[in-house]
C-alpha positions as CSV (number, residue, x, y, z in Angstrom):
1,M,0.5,0.4,-20.1
2,P,3.3,1.9,-17.7
3,V,0.7,1.5,-14.8
4,K,0.0,-1.9,-13.4
5,I,-2.3,-2.9,-10.8
6,D,-2.0,-5.5,-8.1
7,Y,-5.4,-6.3,-7.1
8,H,-4.5,-9.1,-4.8
9,K,-2.8,-5.8,-3.2
10,C,-5.6,-3.3,-3.5
11,N,-7.9,-2.3,-0.6
12,G,-10.0,0.1,-2.9
13,C,-9.3,3.6,-0.8
14,R,-9.6,5.1,-4.1
15,N,-6.7,7.3,-3.6
16,C,-5.1,6.3,-7.1
17,Y,-8.3,7.5,-8.8
18,T,-8.8,10.9,-6.7
19,H,-5.2,11.9,-7.3
20,C,-4.3,11.2,-10.8
21,P,-4.3,14.5,-12.9
22,L,-5.0,13.0,-15.7
23,D,-7.6,11.1,-15.6
24,V,-6.0,7.8,-16.5
25,I,-6.7,5.9,-13.6
26,G,-11.0,5.1,-13.6
27,W,-12.9,3.3,-11.3
28,D,-15.4,0.1,-11.7
29,E,-18.7,0.5,-9.7
30,E,-19.7,-2.9,-9.7
31,R,-16.4,-4.5,-8.7
32,D,-15.0,-1.1,-7.0
33,L,-11.7,-1.1,-8.0
34,P,-9.5,0.7,-9.6
35,I,-9.1,0.1,-13.6
36,V,-6.7,2.3,-16.0
37,K,-8.8,3.8,-18.3
38,Y,-6.4,5.7,-20.3
39,P,-3.3,4.2,-20.3
40,D,-1.5,6.2,-23.5
41,E,-2.7,9.3,-21.7
42,C,-0.2,8.4,-18.4
43,Q,2.6,11.1,-17.7
44,I,4.7,8.5,-15.6
45,C,3.8,11.2,-13.0
46,H,3.8,8.3,-10.2
47,I,1.1,10.3,-8.4
48,C,-0.9,7.1,-8.3
49,E,1.8,5.2,-7.4
50,V,3.1,7.2,-4.2
51,E,-0.9,7.7,-3.0
52,C,-1.3,4.0,-3.1
53,P,-0.9,3.1,0.7
54,E,-1.1,-0.7,0.1
55,K,1.6,-0.4,-2.5
56,A,-0.8,-2.3,-5.2
57,I,0.5,0.3,-7.7
58,K,3.5,0.1,-9.7
59,V,4.2,2.7,-12.6
60,T,7.0,1.4,-15.2
61,M,9.3,3.8,-17.4
62,P,8.6,2.6,-21.3
63,L,11.5,1.9,-23.6
64,I,11.1,4.5,-25.6
65,F,12.3,6.8,-22.7
66,W,15.3,5.2,-21.8
């Protein structure tokens, strides 16, 4: 899974959810936190990582791309 969310850092601002162009990141209404809804759809654009003010998201390059 290329997108990892550190829930200890996440403040629930919804930036990652709002800015993800492919709807990879969804929103868990019960927990009021983001979730990685479609990990296989991630195109590794890093927008969620860049838009996170708390640096709670880490996007990693899968080994297959190396």
